[in-house]
Structures are given as structure tokens and as C-alpha cells.
N, C-alpha and C positions, 0 to 999 in steps of 0.2 A: 085680414089684409095687413101686410107688414108695411109700416110707414117708417122709413129711416131717412134722416137728414132732409125731411120735407118732401120726399119722393115716395109715391106708392109703388112698391115692387110688384111685378107680375106674379100672380099666385101659382101659375102652372109651370113655372120654369125652375130648373135646378138652382140651388143656392148660389153657386159660383157665377152663373149667368145672370141671375136676378140682381146681384149686387153691382154688376157692371152698368146698370141703368142709372147709377148715381154718378154725377159728373166728378171726375177725379179718381174713380176707382176702375181699374182695368182688370183683366183676368188674373194676373199674377197677384195683384194686391187683394183681390177678392178671395183667392185661395189662402193667402196669408191670414186674412181676417177670420175665415172659417176655421183654420187650424188653431188660431189663438183662442177662439171661442169654444173649440172642441166640438164642432158640428161636422157631420158627414157632408162631403162635397156634393154627393148625389141626392141629398135630401131636398125635396121641393120646398119652396118658400111657404106654401100653404101649410106644410107639416111642422113648421117651426112653432114651438110653444112660446109663451111670454118670457120665460127666463132666457131662452136662446136669443130672442129678439133684443132683449135688454142687454145681454152680453155683447152682441154685435154692435148695437147702438153706442154703448159705452166705450168699446174699443175704438170705434171710428172717431168719436168725438175727442177721445184722449190722444189719438195718434196721428190723425190726418186732417188736412185742411181740404174740405170738399164743398161742392155746390157754390153758394153765394160768395163765401169768403175767398174761394179759389178763383172764381170768375172775376171778382173785383181786384184781386191781387194781379191777375194777368192783365187786366185793363190798365191798371196803374203802371205796370212795367212797360206796356206799349206807349202809354202817355208820356212816361219819362223819356223814352227813346225819341219820341217826336219832339218833345220840349227841348232836349239838348241838341237837336238837329243832327243826330248821328246818321250815318249812311242807312242803317236799318230803319231809323225813324222816318227818313225821307221816303223810303220804299213803302212803309206803312201809309204815310200821308198820301202818296200818289196811287195807292191801290195796286202796287206791283208785287211780284214775288220777292220775299225778303231773303231767302237763303240760297241765292246764287243760281236759281233755275233759269233756263233759257226763256226768252220772251218773244223771239221772232216767230216761232210757232208754239203752240200749246199755251199754257198760263191763262186759259180762258176762265178758270174759276176766280182768279184774282182780278182779271181785267174786265170781266163782264162780256156781254154779247158783242159781236163784231160790229164796228161802225164803218160801213162802207163809204169810201171816199171816191167820188167820181173823177175820172181822168180829166185833165185840162184839155180843152179843145186846141187843136193845132192852129197857129196863127196863119191866116191866108195871106198870100203875097199879092 
């Protein structure tokens, strides 16, 4: 079982895919890490020996901010935007899309489930 950056990597996946289970490492960064460590991209995670795991672990720790440190940095950046009351911070605070997406339709991921509002009744004369 390969454990890197506090994450148990899946044993039956290729190395490039397995590394993407770590927050902050995508496909291109995973390929770069394996190239630097001198490991074949098609080699499964279960086939890595201890030296290869240590090489990957050391390269990730030395080069990238991943998992907890990256998550906390992201949260601090969002908190800073909210604190200085910037436009993006206001959008974060209100739970709306931040990067200019439309909200009349779509945007359900940020806005949550629809809240149906009943029509007002017509005033009788």
C-alpha cells in the first residue's frame, strides 16, 4: 500500500492515475513527478518498490504544496477576499458564482436547490 501525503493510493491503478488522488496533483503534474523520479507511467502503484515510493514522496514534499497545506491556503485566500469586501468576496459570502457565470438559469451547484416562491394572489375588487 502506497501512502503519500497522508493519502492511500489505489493499488490497482497506473502510477499517473493513482497520484491524481492527492489533492493538488493533476494528470500533468503526476506525469512530471514520475518523470523526475524515473518511474514508468504505466507501472501500477502496487508494483512500486520502497525506493520509488520514497523518491516520489521526497519530490512531492520538496516541490509542491498538497493536501492540508493547499486546502488551508485556498481557504485563507477566500477569507481574505471576504474580509476586504471585494466583489469576489461578496459572491463567496452570498454563495453565488464568483467568475461571471450567469445566474438566471443554471448556477444550481452554488445556489443550492430551487426555493419555489408562490405567486401573490390577485386582489379582488
